[in-house]
C-alpha positions in Angstrom: 99.7 123.7 73.5 98.5 127.1 72.2 100.7 130.0 73.4 99.7 133.6 73.0 102.6 136.1 72.9 102.9 139.9 72.8 105.6 142.4 73.1 106.3 146.1 72.6 109.4 147.6 70.9 111.6 146.9 73.9 111.2 143.2 73.5 110.4 142.9 69.8 113.6 140.9 69.1 113.0 138.6 72.1 109.4 137.9 70.8 110.6 137.1 67.4 113.2 134.7 68.8 110.7 133.0 71.1 108.1 132.6 68.4 110.7 130.9 66.2 112.1 128.6 68.9 108.7 127.6 70.4 107.2 127.0 67.0 110.1 124.7 66.2 109.5 122.9 69.5 105.9 122.2 68.5 103.9 124.9 70.3 101.0 126.6 68.5 102.1 130.2 68.6 99.6 133.1 68.3 101.4 136.4 67.9 99.5 139.4 69.1 102.2 141.9 68.0 104.0 144.0 67.7 104.4 142.9 64.2 107.1 145.4 63.4 109.6 147.5 65.3 108.2 150.9 66.4 110.1 152.7 69.1 107.0 154.6 70.2 104.5 151.8 70.5 102.6 151.2 73.7 102.6 147.8 75.4 98.9 147.7 76.4 97.9 147.7 72.7 99.5 144.2 72.4 99.4 142.8 75.9 95.7 143.3 76.7 94.4 141.4 73.6 97.0 138.7 74.4 95.7 138.4 78.0 92.1 138.4 76.8 92.9 135.5 74.4 94.5 133.5 77.2 91.5 134.2 79.5 89.1 133.0 76.7 91.2 129.8 76.0 91.5 127.8 79.3 94.0 125.4 77.9 96.4 128.0 76.5 99.3 130.0 78.1 100.7 133.4 77.5 103.9 135.3 77.3 104.1 139.1 77.6 107.3 141.0 77.0 108.6 144.5 77.4 111.7 146.3 78.6 111.4 145.0 82.2 108.2 142.9 82.1 106.7 144.9 85.0 104.2 147.0 83.0 103.3 144.0 80.9 102.6 141.9 84.0 100.4 144.7 85.4 98.5 145.1 82.1 97.9 141.3 81.8 96.6 141.1 85.4 94.0 143.7 84.6 92.1 141.1 82.5 89.6 139.3 84.6 90.5 135.7 85.2 94.2 136.1 84.3 97.1 135.5 86.6 100.4 136.7 85.2 103.8 136.3 87.0 107.0 138.2 86.4 110.0 136.0 86.0 113.7 136.9 86.0 115.0 133.3 86.5 113.7 129.7 86.1 112.9 129.4 89.7 110.4 132.3 89.5 109.0 130.9 86.3 108.4 127.5 87.9 106.9 128.9 91.0 104.5 131.1 89.0 103.0 127.9 87.6 103.5 125.5 90.5 102.2 127.8 93.4 100.1 130.4 91.6 98.7 128.6 88.6 99.7 131.6 86.5 98.8 131.3 82.8 100.9 134.1 81.6 104.6 134.8 82.2 106.0 138.3 81.9 109.7 138.8 80.9 111.9 141.8 80.4 113.5 141.9 77.0 116.4 143.9 78.6 116.9 141.8 81.6 118.4 138.5 80.3 120.0 136.8 77.3 117.8 135.2 74.7 118.8 131.7 75.9 118.0 132.5 79.5 114.6 133.8 78.4 113.9 130.7 76.4 114.8 128.5 79.4 112.4 130.5 81.7 109.6 130.2 79.1 110.2 126.5 78.7 110.1 125.9 82.5 106.9 128.0 82.7 105.2 126.1 79.9 106.2 122.6 81.2 105.4 123.1 84.8 102.0 122.0 86.1 100.1 123.7 88.9 100.7 121.7 92.1 97.1 121.6 93.3 98.4 121.8 96.8 95.5 122.6 99.1 97.2 125.7 100.5 97.7 127.1 97.0 94.2 126.2 95.9 92.8 127.9 99.0 94.9 131.1 98.4 93.9 131.3 94.7 90.3 130.9 95.7 90.6 133.9 98.0 91.9 135.9 95.0 89.2 134.7 92.7 86.6 135.5 95.3 87.9 139.0 95.7 88.1 139.6 92.0 84.5 138.4 91.5 83.2 140.6 94.3 85.2 143.8 93.4 85.9 143.7 89.8 83.9 144.6 86.7 
């Protein structure tokens, strides 16, 4: 599976760790930056191209990282066709995929250990969408709204 990843300075170390671990696990990692530590960088510069790449590659997934993950999730969700979920534990990561068919997970680099972050990402990447009719119906309502009110 191809996995797009992006982070700002606040999660640069987490991104580097995840790229190494996920590459070793056999994932095709595409790193959208940051490519070096810069304490004054801006997360949209990295997150938006990452989310656009996920939107353009239907079989891929994405990981966006920042201090809390909140801004990164918001930025990713600005890209038409993207659903990004914020996760602070493996249950939230699983539900983002299972119930919401999220293709991007947002994590906070300052919110958990590296090993906990890796566990959340693995759960996210390995969990399929349930295709439960109630979830399909709800996601269709969101898609309809986006198509009528966006761009």
